[in-house]
C-alpha positions in Angstrom: 37.5 -44.0 105.9 35.7 -47.2 106.2 35.5 -47.9 102.5 39.2 -47.1 102.1 40.2 -49.5 104.9 37.9 -52.2 103.6 39.5 -51.8 100.1 43.0 -51.7 101.6 42.3 -54.9 103.6 40.9 -56.6 100.5 44.0 -55.8 98.4 46.4 -57.0 101.1 44.5 -60.2 101.6 44.2 -60.8 97.9 48.0 -60.5 97.5 48.7 -62.8 100.4 46.2 -65.4 99.1 47.7 -65.2 95.6 51.1 -66.0 97.2 49.8 -68.8 99.3 48.1 -70.3 96.3 51.2 -70.1 94.1 52.7 -73.0 92.3 55.8 -73.3 94.5 55.8 -76.6 96.5 56.1 -76.0 100.2 58.1 -77.9 102.8 56.7 -81.4 103.2 54.4 -81.1 100.2 55.1 -83.5 97.4 53.4 -81.7 94.5 50.7 -79.2 93.7 48.5 -80.6 90.9 47.8 -77.9 88.3 44.0 -78.5 88.0 43.4 -78.6 91.7 45.5 -75.4 92.3 43.7 -73.7 89.4 40.3 -74.6 90.9 41.3 -73.3 94.3 42.5 -70.0 92.8 39.3 -69.7 90.9 37.4 -70.1 94.2 39.4 -67.6 96.1 40.9 -65.0 93.8 37.6 -63.9 92.2 36.9 -60.7 94.1 34.6 -60.5 97.1 34.6 -57.9 99.8 37.0 -59.8 102.1 34.8 -58.8 105.0 35.8 -61.5 107.4 39.6 -60.8 107.0 38.8 -57.1 107.3 37.1 -57.8 110.7 40.1 -59.8 111.9 42.5 -57.0 110.9 40.3 -54.2 112.4 39.6 -55.9 115.7 43.3 -56.7 116.1 44.2 -53.1 115.2 41.7 -51.8 117.8 43.5 -53.7 120.5 47.1 -53.3 119.3 47.6 -56.8 117.9 50.3 -58.0 115.5 49.1 -56.8 112.1 50.9 -59.3 110.0 49.6 -62.1 112.2 46.1 -60.7 111.8 46.6 -60.6 108.0 47.5 -64.3 107.9 44.7 -65.3 110.2 42.3 -63.3 108.0 43.6 -65.1 104.9 43.1 -68.4 106.6 39.6 -67.5 107.5 38.9 -66.4 103.9 40.2 -69.8 102.6 37.8 -71.5 104.9 34.9 -69.2 103.9 35.6 -69.9 100.2 35.7 -73.6 100.8 32.2 -73.4 102.3 31.0 -71.5 99.2 32.5 -74.1 96.8 30.7 -76.9 98.7 27.5 -74.9 99.2 27.3 -74.3 95.4 27.5 -78.1 94.6 24.4 -79.8 93.0 23.9 -81.8 96.2 23.7 -78.7 98.3 22.4 -75.3 97.0 23.1 -76.1 93.3 24.3 -72.7 92.1 25.9 -71.9 88.8 27.1 -68.4 89.7 29.3 -67.0 92.5 30.7 -63.5 92.7 29.6 -63.0 89.1 31.7 -66.0 87.9 30.9 -69.6 87.1 31.0 -71.7 90.3 33.9 -74.1 90.7 32.0 -77.2 89.7 30.7 -75.5 86.6 34.1 -74.1 85.6 35.8 -77.4 86.3 33.8 -80.4 87.5 32.2 -81.7 90.6 35.1 -83.9 91.8 37.6 -81.1 91.4 35.2 -78.7 93.2 35.0 -81.2 96.2 38.8 -81.5 96.3 39.3 -77.8 96.0 37.0 -77.2 99.0 38.7 -79.9 101.0 42.1 -78.4 100.2 41.0 -74.8 101.1 39.7 -76.1 104.4 42.9 -77.8 105.2 45.0 -74.8 104.0 43.2 -72.6 106.5 44.6 -74.5 109.4 48.0 -74.8 107.7 48.3 -71.0 107.5 47.5 -70.4 111.2 49.6 -73.3 112.4 52.6 -72.2 110.4 55.2 -70.4 112.6 55.3 -67.7 109.9 52.0 -66.6 111.3 54.1 -64.7 113.8 52.4 -65.8 117.0 53.6 -68.1 119.8 52.6 -71.7 119.8 49.9 -71.3 122.4 48.2 -68.4 120.5 48.3 -70.4 117.2 46.8 -73.5 118.9 44.0 -71.4 120.5 43.2 -69.8 117.1 43.1 -73.3 115.4 40.8 -74.6 118.1 38.5 -71.6 117.9 38.3 -71.7 114.1 37.6 -75.5 114.1 34.8 -75.0 116.6 33.3 -72.2 114.4 33.6 -74.1 111.2 32.6 -77.7 112.1 29.8 -79.8 113.6 28.7 -77.2 116.1 29.2 -74.2 113.8 29.1 -73.6 110.1 28.9 -77.1 108.8 26.2 -78.0 111.4 24.3 -74.9 110.4 24.4 -75.9 106.8 22.9 -79.3 107.8 20.1 -77.6 109.6 19.6 -75.3 106.6 19.1 -78.2 104.3 16.7 -79.9 106.8 14.7 -76.6 106.8 13.8 -77.2 103.2 11.8 -80.3 104.2 10.3 -79.1 107.5 9.9 -75.4 108.3 11.6 -74.4 111.5 10.2 -72.1 114.1 11.8 -68.7 114.9 14.2 -70.0 117.5 15.4 -72.8 115.2 16.0 -70.3 112.4 18.0 -68.1 114.8 20.1 -71.1 115.8 20.8 -72.4 112.3 21.7 -68.9 111.1 24.0 -68.3 114.1 25.8 -71.5 113.1 25.8 -71.3 109.3 26.6 -67.6 109.0 27.3 -66.1 112.4 30.0 -68.5 113.7 32.7 -67.4 111.2 31.8 -63.7 111.7 32.0 -64.2 115.4 35.4 -65.9 115.1 36.6 -63.0 112.8 35.9 -60.5 115.6 37.1 -62.6 118.5 40.3 -63.6 116.7 41.4 -59.9 116.8 41.4 -60.0 120.6 43.1 -63.4 120.6 45.9 -62.1 118.4 46.3 -59.1 120.6 46.3 -61.3 123.8 44.0 -59.0 125.6 41.9 -59.8 128.7 38.6 -61.7 128.7 36.5 -58.6 128.9 37.8 -57.4 125.5 37.5 -60.9 124.0 33.9 -61.3 125.2 33.0 -57.8 124.0 34.3 -58.4 120.5 32.8 -61.9 120.5 29.4 -60.4 121.2 30.0 -57.7 118.6 30.7 -60.5 116.1 27.5 -62.3 117.1 25.5 -59.2 116.4 27.0 -58.4 113.0 26.6 -62.1 112.1 22.9 -61.8 112.8 22.7 -58.6 110.9 24.7 -60.0 107.9 22.3 -63.0 107.5 19.2 -60.8 108.0 20.4 -58.4 105.3 21.2 -61.4 103.1 17.7 -62.7 103.4 16.3 -59.2 102.6 18.5 -59.0 99.5 17.3 -62.4 98.4 13.9 -61.0 97.9 14.8 -57.4 96.9 18.0 -57.6 94.8 18.6 -59.1 91.3 21.3 -61.6 90.3 23.4 -59.1 88.4 23.7 -56.9 91.6 24.4 -59.9 93.9 26.7 -61.8 91.6 24.7 -65.0 92.4 21.1 -66.3 92.0 18.4 -64.6 94.1 14.9 -65.6 95.1 16.2 -69.1 96.0 14.8 -69.2 99.5 11.3 -68.7 98.3 11.9 -71.2 95.5 12.9 -73.9 98.0 10.1 -72.9 100.5 12.9 -72.2 103.0 11.8 -70.3 106.1 13.8 -67.2 107.0 13.2 -64.6 109.6 12.1 -62.3 106.8 9.5 -64.7 105.5 8.3 -65.5 109.0 8.1 -61.9 110.4 8.0 -59.6 107.4 10.3 -57.0 105.7 9.3 -54.2 108.0 10.2 -56.2 111.1 13.5 -57.2 109.5 14.5 -53.6 108.7 13.6 -52.6 112.3 15.6 -55.5 113.7 18.6 -54.5 111.6 18.5 -51.1 113.1 18.3 -52.6 116.6 21.3 -55.0 116.0 23.4 -52.2 114.7 22.6 -49.9 117.6 23.6 -52.7 120.1 26.8 -53.5 118.2 27.8 -49.8 118.1 27.0 -49.4 121.8 29.3 -52.3 122.6 32.3 -50.5 121.0 31.7 -47.1 122.6 34.2 -47.7 125.5 37.0 -47.7 122.8 36.1 -44.2 121.6 37.2 -42.9 118.2 39.5 -46.0 117.7 36.4 -48.1 117.1 34.9 -45.7 114.5 35.8 -48.0 111.5 34.3 -51.0 113.2 31.1 -49.1 114.0 30.9 -48.1 110.3 31.4 -51.8 109.4 28.4 -52.8 111.5 26.3 -50.2 109.6 27.7 -51.3 106.2 26.8 -55.0 106.9 23.2 -54.1 107.7 22.8 -51.7 104.8 24.7 -53.4 102.1 23.2 -53.7 98.6 25.1 -56.8 97.4 
């Protein structure tokens, strides 16, 4: 059931993103330059598991939230995630030529276009949530915009990327690695899970429970990613592997070893699953999602 729901979510998000990134000029837009739009579509409509939107949809579904609103918030989150990948891949950052098995945006187009495509996807994310077509009231949309901004910016993903770049020059200790990974990777996954509760308008207990669930799966996602960087090949991953070691970048895997990392993944999944037990069978898909994140092979 989990794989079916993941695929269903990916298909729905893909269709909405294709529509949002269509050629039709929207109200108050002046024009949509063809090259910029093509680069944005290249960055977004190139496959991917759509895990973050899936988590928005499933957490909202768990709590009875508006499904169409969750779909739009999920699409917005995917735009923001893809912006981060476009910029991470640039020569000044991680300098990657391959993403999801396709040439990265700056390779397929050029660096200036890639920068502008990332800028535009970041902005579009907030456009999608702020738009009344999102289907939520003004207060709910404003709260989601604020939460996503905090997850994505200085104190979240972008700040984590800065810490990650600094880690190439001076090896961080264990707590510093945990902090940078919680920001760079975990913040958007935490938002994905908490957003479902915000869309549903549930009480603080549900929101805090799903926020914590998101933190745990965020840690598991990054730990699994670090393991895959040393165990998987580029063809399987759809991107370069072995880059952490090549840059002398400290990770929890390099610091504490593969056996520790595998045991820690088991612990994180167990805690995440236990958090959802009060919801009973309704949470079965999200429980499977936690296991999938920890055990994924690509």
